[in-house]
DSSP file (Angstrom, degrees, kcal/mol; ACC not computed):
  #  RESIDUE AA STRUCTURE BP1 BP2  ACC     N-H-->O    O-->H-N    N-H-->O    O-->H-N    TCO  KAPPA ALPHA  PHI   PSI    X-CA   Y-CA   Z-CA
    1    1 A M              0   0    0      0, 0.0     2,-0.3     0, 0.0     5,-0.0   0.000 360.0 360.0 360.0 149.8  -38.9   55.3   18.8
    2    2 A H    >   -     0   0    0     29,-0.1     3,-2.4    30,-0.1     4,-0.2  -0.900 360.0-115.1-122.6 151.0  -38.3   55.7   15.1
    3    3 A Y  G >  S+     0   0    0     27,-1.5     3,-1.1    -2,-0.3    28,-0.1   0.732 113.2  64.6 -60.5 -21.7  -36.9   53.2   12.7
    4    4 A T  G 3  S+     0   0    0      1,-0.2    -1,-0.3    26,-0.2    26,-0.0   0.602  91.2  67.0 -76.1  -9.1  -33.9   55.4   12.0
    5    5 A E  G <  S+     0   0    0     -3,-2.4     2,-0.3    25,-0.1    -1,-0.2   0.436  93.7  67.2 -91.0  -0.2  -32.9   54.9   15.7
    6    6 A I  S <  S-     0   0    0     -3,-1.1     3,-0.1    -4,-0.2     0, 0.0  -0.866  78.0-130.0-121.1 157.5  -32.1   51.2   15.3
    7    7 A D  S    S+     0   0    0     -2,-0.3     2,-0.3     1,-0.2    -1,-0.1   0.910  84.5   5.2 -72.7 -44.1  -29.4   49.4   13.3
    8    8 A T        -     0   0    0      1,-0.1     4,-0.2     0, 0.0    -1,-0.2  -0.999  43.8-157.1-147.0 144.5  -31.5   46.8   11.5
    9    9 A L  S  > S+     0   0    0     -2,-0.3     4,-2.9     1,-0.1     3,-0.3   0.481  72.2 100.1 -92.9  -5.4  -35.1   45.9   11.0
   10   10 A V  H  > S+     0   0    0      1,-0.2     4,-2.7     2,-0.2     5,-0.2   0.890  81.0  46.8 -54.8 -49.7  -34.3   42.3   10.0
   11   11 A P  H  > S+     0   0    0      0, 0.0     4,-1.9     0, 0.0    -1,-0.2   0.888 115.3  47.5 -61.7 -35.4  -35.1   40.7   13.4
   12   12 A I  H  > S+     0   0    0     -3,-0.3     4,-2.5    -4,-0.2    -2,-0.2   0.920 111.4  50.2 -69.7 -42.8  -38.4   42.7   13.7
   13   13 A I  H  X S+     0   0    0     -4,-2.9     4,-2.3     1,-0.2    -1,-0.2   0.926 111.0  49.2 -60.3 -45.5  -39.3   41.8   10.1
   14   14 A L  H  X S+     0   0    0     -4,-2.7     4,-0.9    -5,-0.2    -1,-0.2   0.892 111.2  49.5 -62.5 -39.2  -38.7   38.1   10.8
   15   15 A A  H  <>S+     0   0    0     -4,-1.9     5,-2.1    -5,-0.2     3,-0.5   0.890 109.6  51.4 -67.1 -38.9  -40.7   38.2   14.0
   16   16 A V  H ><5S+     0   0    0     -4,-2.5     3,-1.9     1,-0.2    -2,-0.2   0.904 106.4  54.9 -61.8 -41.0  -43.6   39.9   12.1
   17   17 A Q  H 3<5S+     0   0    0     -4,-2.3    -1,-0.2     1,-0.3    -2,-0.2   0.731 104.5  54.3 -66.3 -21.1  -43.5   37.2    9.5
   18   18 A E  T 3<5S-     0   0    0     -4,-0.9    -1,-0.3    -3,-0.5    -2,-0.2   0.237 121.4-110.5 -93.4  12.5  -43.9   34.7   12.3
   19   19 A D  T < 5 +     0   0    0     -3,-1.9     2,-0.7     1,-0.2    -3,-0.2   0.829  55.3 168.7  62.8  36.5  -47.1   36.5   13.4
   20   20 A N     >< -     0   0    0     -5,-2.1     4,-2.1     1,-0.2     3,-0.2  -0.723  25.7-155.2 -79.8 113.7  -45.5   37.9   16.6
   21   21 A D  H  > S+     0   0    0     -2,-0.7     4,-2.4     1,-0.2     5,-0.2   0.850  92.2  54.4 -61.6 -36.0  -48.0   40.5   17.9
   22   22 A D  H  > S+     0   0    0      1,-0.2     4,-2.3     2,-0.2    -1,-0.2   0.894 108.5  49.3 -65.4 -38.3  -45.3   42.4   19.8
   23   23 A A  H  > S+     0   0    0     -3,-0.2     4,-2.7     2,-0.2    -2,-0.2   0.886 109.3  51.8 -67.5 -39.0  -43.2   42.7   16.7
   24   24 A V  H  X S+     0   0    0     -4,-2.1     4,-2.3     2,-0.2    -2,-0.2   0.935 111.4  47.6 -61.8 -45.7  -46.3   43.9   14.7
   25   25 A S  H  X S+     0   0    0     -4,-2.4     4,-2.2     1,-0.2    -2,-0.2   0.908 112.3  49.4 -61.5 -42.3  -46.9   46.6   17.4
   26   26 A L  H  X S+     0   0    0     -4,-2.3     4,-2.8     2,-0.2    -2,-0.2   0.913 109.3  51.7 -64.3 -42.9  -43.2   47.6   17.4
   27   27 A M  H  X S+     0   0    0     -4,-2.7     4,-1.6     1,-0.2    -2,-0.2   0.925 111.4  47.3 -60.2 -44.6  -43.2   47.9   13.5
   28   28 A L  H  < S+     0   0    0     -4,-2.3     4,-0.4     1,-0.2    -1,-0.2   0.887 112.7  49.9 -63.8 -38.3  -46.3   50.1   13.6
   29   29 A E  H >< S+     0   0    0     -4,-2.2     3,-1.0     1,-0.2     4,-0.4   0.911 107.9  53.2 -65.6 -42.5  -44.7   52.2   16.4
   30   30 A L  H 3< S+     0   0    0     -4,-2.8   -27,-1.5     1,-0.2   -26,-0.2   0.827 118.7  34.8 -63.3 -32.3  -41.4   52.6   14.5
   31   31 A F  T 3X S+     0   0    0     -4,-1.6     4,-2.6    -5,-0.2    -1,-0.2   0.291  86.8 106.0-104.9   8.9  -43.2   53.9   11.4
   32   32 A D  H <> S+     0   0    0     -3,-1.0     4,-2.9    -4,-0.4     5,-0.2   0.898  78.6  50.5 -59.5 -45.1  -46.0   55.8   13.2
   33   33 A R  H  > S+     0   0    0     -4,-0.4     4,-2.2     1,-0.2    -1,-0.2   0.909 113.6  45.7 -59.8 -42.4  -44.5   59.3   12.5
   34   34 A D  H  > S+     0   0    0      2,-0.2     4,-2.3     1,-0.2    -1,-0.2   0.893 113.1  49.1 -69.4 -39.8  -44.2   58.5    8.8
   35   35 A I  H  X S+     0   0    0     -4,-2.6     4,-2.6     2,-0.2    -2,-0.2   0.929 111.7  49.3 -64.7 -44.6  -47.6   57.0    8.6
   36   36 A D  H  X S+     0   0    0     -4,-2.9     4,-1.1    -5,-0.2    -2,-0.2   0.910 110.2  51.9 -59.9 -41.8  -49.1   60.1   10.4
   37   37 A Y  H  X S+     0   0    0     -4,-2.2     4,-0.8    -5,-0.2     3,-0.4   0.931 113.7  42.5 -60.5 -46.5  -47.3   62.4    8.0
   38   38 A E  H  < S+     0   0    0     -4,-2.3     3,-0.4     1,-0.2    -1,-0.2   0.865 112.2  53.5 -69.7 -35.3  -48.6   60.6    4.9
   39   39 A A  H  < S+     0   0    0     -4,-2.6     8,-2.0     1,-0.2    -1,-0.2   0.671 114.2  43.4 -73.6 -15.5  -52.1   60.3    6.3
   40   40 A K  H >< S+     0   0    0     -4,-1.1     3,-2.9    -3,-0.4    -1,-0.2   0.538  80.5 138.0-101.5 -10.9  -52.1   64.1    7.0
   41   41 A Y  T 3< S-     0   0    0     -4,-0.8     3,-0.1    -3,-0.4    -3,-0.1  -0.080  81.8  -2.0 -47.7 120.8  -50.6   65.1    3.7
   42   42 A G  T 3  S+     0   0    0      1,-0.3     2,-0.3     2,-0.1    -1,-0.3   0.530 120.6  88.2  77.0   6.9  -52.4   68.2    2.3
   43   43 A Q  S <  S-     0   0    0     -3,-2.9    -1,-0.3     1,-0.1     4,-0.0  -0.851  77.3-127.8-130.7 166.1  -54.9   68.3    5.2
   44   44 A R  S    S+     0   0    0     -2,-0.3     2,-0.3    -3,-0.1    -1,-0.1   0.784  93.0  39.9 -82.6 -28.4  -55.0   69.8    8.6
   45   45 A R  S    S-     0   0    0     -6,-0.1     2,-0.4    -5,-0.1    -2,-0.0  -0.827  91.8 -98.4-122.3 158.3  -55.9   66.5   10.3
   46   46 A I        -     0   0    0     -2,-0.3    -6,-0.2     1,-0.1     3,-0.1  -0.603  35.2-129.5 -73.1 129.4  -54.8   62.9   10.0
   47   47 A D     >  -     0   0    0     -8,-2.0     4,-2.6    -2,-0.4     5,-0.2  -0.735  15.8-156.8 -80.2 111.0  -57.3   60.9    8.0
   48   48 A P  H  > S+     0   0    0      0, 0.0     4,-2.2     0, 0.0    -1,-0.2   0.839  90.8  51.9 -63.0 -33.0  -58.0   57.9   10.2
   49   49 A D  H  > S+     0   0    0      2,-0.2     4,-2.2     1,-0.2     5,-0.1   0.917 111.9  45.8 -68.3 -42.3  -59.1   55.7    7.3
   50   50 A L  H  > S+     0   0    0      2,-0.2     4,-2.5     1,-0.2     5,-0.2   0.898 111.5  52.9 -66.3 -40.2  -55.9   56.5    5.3
   51   51 A K  H  X S+     0   0    0     -4,-2.6     4,-2.3     1,-0.2    -2,-0.2   0.930 110.1  47.6 -60.4 -45.6  -53.8   55.9    8.4
   52   52 A Q  H  X S+     0   0    0     -4,-2.2     4,-2.4     1,-0.2    -1,-0.2   0.905 111.1  51.1 -63.2 -41.0  -55.4   52.5    8.9
   53   53 A E  H  X S+     0   0    0     -4,-2.2     4,-2.3     1,-0.2    -1,-0.2   0.904 110.5  49.0 -62.7 -41.7  -54.9   51.6    5.2
   54   54 A L  H  X S+     0   0    0     -4,-2.5     4,-2.3     2,-0.2    -1,-0.2   0.880 110.4  51.0 -65.9 -38.0  -51.2   52.6    5.4
   55   55 A Q  H  X S+     0   0    0     -4,-2.3     4,-2.1     2,-0.2    -2,-0.2   0.913 110.3  49.3 -64.6 -42.6  -50.8   50.5    8.6
   56   56 A I  H  X S+     0   0    0     -4,-2.4     4,-2.5     1,-0.2    -2,-0.2   0.919 111.9  48.6 -61.9 -43.9  -52.3   47.5    6.9
   57   57 A K  H  X S+     0   0    0     -4,-2.3     4,-2.8     2,-0.2     5,-0.2   0.888 108.5  54.1 -65.3 -38.9  -50.1   47.9    3.8
   58   58 A L  H  X S+     0   0    0     -4,-2.3     4,-2.3     1,-0.2    -1,-0.2   0.935 112.3  42.9 -60.0 -46.8  -47.0   48.2    6.0
   59   59 A I  H  X S+     0   0    0     -4,-2.1     4,-2.5     2,-0.2    -2,-0.2   0.896 113.7  52.2 -68.8 -39.3  -47.7   45.0    7.8
   60   60 A Y  H  X S+     0   0    0     -4,-2.5     4,-1.4     2,-0.2    -2,-0.2   0.942 112.4  45.0 -59.8 -48.0  -48.7   43.2    4.5
   61   61 A I  H  X S+     0   0    0     -4,-2.8     4,-0.7     1,-0.2    -2,-0.2   0.904 112.5  52.0 -63.8 -41.4  -45.4   44.3    2.8
   62   62 A T  H >< S+     0   0    0     -4,-2.3     3,-0.8    -5,-0.2    -1,-0.2   0.910 108.6  50.5 -61.2 -43.0  -43.4   43.3    5.9
   63   63 A K  H 3< S+     0   0    0     -4,-2.5    -1,-0.2     1,-0.2    -2,-0.2   0.795 116.5  41.0 -67.0 -27.6  -45.0   39.9    5.9
   64   64 A H  H 3< S+     0   0    0     -4,-1.4     2,-0.3    -3,-0.2    -1,-0.2   0.381  85.3 119.5-102.3   3.4  -44.2   39.3    2.2
   65   65 A F    <<  -     0   0    0     -3,-0.8     2,-1.2    -4,-0.7     3,-0.2  -0.534  63.2-134.5 -73.2 131.1  -40.7   40.9    2.3
   66   66 A D     >  +     0   0    0     -2,-0.3     4,-2.0     1,-0.2     5,-0.1  -0.720  26.0 179.1 -89.7  93.5  -38.0   38.4    1.2
   67   67 A V  H  > S+     0   0    0     -2,-1.2     4,-2.8     1,-0.2     5,-0.2   0.905  78.0  53.3 -63.0 -44.3  -35.3   39.0    3.9
   68   68 A Q  H  > S+     0   0    0      1,-0.2     4,-2.3     2,-0.2    -1,-0.2   0.902 109.4  48.4 -61.0 -42.0  -32.9   36.4    2.5
   69   69 A K  H  > S+     0   0    0      2,-0.2     4,-2.4     1,-0.2    -1,-0.2   0.909 112.1  49.9 -64.0 -42.0  -33.0   37.8   -1.0
   70   70 A H  H  X S+     0   0    0     -4,-2.0     4,-2.4     1,-0.2    -2,-0.2   0.926 112.1  46.7 -62.3 -45.9  -32.4   41.3    0.4
   71   71 A L  H  X S+     0   0    0     -4,-2.8     4,-2.4     2,-0.2    -1,-0.2   0.874 111.8  51.4 -66.3 -36.6  -29.4   40.1    2.5
   72   72 A A  H  X S+     0   0    0     -4,-2.3     4,-2.1    -5,-0.2    -2,-0.2   0.920 112.1  46.0 -65.8 -43.5  -28.0   38.2   -0.5
   73   73 A Q  H  X S+     0   0    0     -4,-2.4     4,-2.5     2,-0.2    -2,-0.2   0.891 112.3  51.9 -65.4 -39.0  -28.2   41.3   -2.7
   74   74 A R  H  X S+     0   0    0     -4,-2.4     4,-2.3     2,-0.2    -2,-0.2   0.933 111.5  44.9 -64.2 -46.4  -26.7   43.5    0.0
   75   75 A S  H  X S+     0   0    0     -4,-2.4     4,-2.0     1,-0.2    -1,-0.2   0.868 113.0  52.2 -67.3 -34.4  -23.7   41.2    0.5
   76   76 A Q  H  X S+     0   0    0     -4,-2.1     4,-1.8     2,-0.2    -2,-0.2   0.916 110.2  48.1 -65.2 -42.9  -23.3   40.9   -3.3
   77   77 A N  H  X S+     0   0    0     -4,-2.5     4,-1.5     1,-0.2    -2,-0.2   0.880 110.9  50.7 -66.1 -37.8  -23.3   44.7   -3.7
   78   78 A L  H  X S+     0   0    0     -4,-2.3     4,-1.0     1,-0.2    -1,-0.2   0.886 109.2  51.9 -66.2 -37.5  -20.8   45.0   -0.8
   79   79 A G  H  X S+     0   0    0     -4,-2.0     4,-0.5     1,-0.2     3,-0.3   0.858 107.9  51.7 -65.7 -36.2  -18.5   42.5   -2.5
   80   80 A Q  H >< S+     0   0    0     -4,-1.8     3,-0.6     1,-0.2    -1,-0.2   0.826 104.3  56.9 -70.8 -31.5  -18.6   44.3   -5.8
   81   81 A K  H 3< S+     0   0    0     -4,-1.5    -1,-0.2     1,-0.2    -2,-0.2   0.785  99.7  59.5 -71.2 -26.5  -17.6   47.6   -4.2
   82   82 A K  H 3<        0   0    0     -4,-1.0    -1,-0.2    -3,-0.3    -2,-0.2   0.703 360.0 360.0 -75.9 -18.8  -14.4   46.1   -2.8
   83   83 A I    <<        0   0    0     -3,-0.6    -1,-0.2    -4,-0.5    -2,-0.1   0.484 360.0 360.0 -72.5 360.0  -13.1   45.2   -6.2
């Protein structure tokens, strides 16, 4: 599965922030193709060290992502477009 195949990442992000191991695994699975692509960039093979670093950064960013702020900005932007 790829992250573009689901409607919203918010429930998964919130579960990752609660240290849910299944959610962490799902997040890594959803972004696996993109991580592999970046870890292989300019090379013939995937660099395992780079892949691991990208996975760590993805989970770090997910854990520190402010979902409430994002949702507030999104609803504010939608409200401005209706005017």
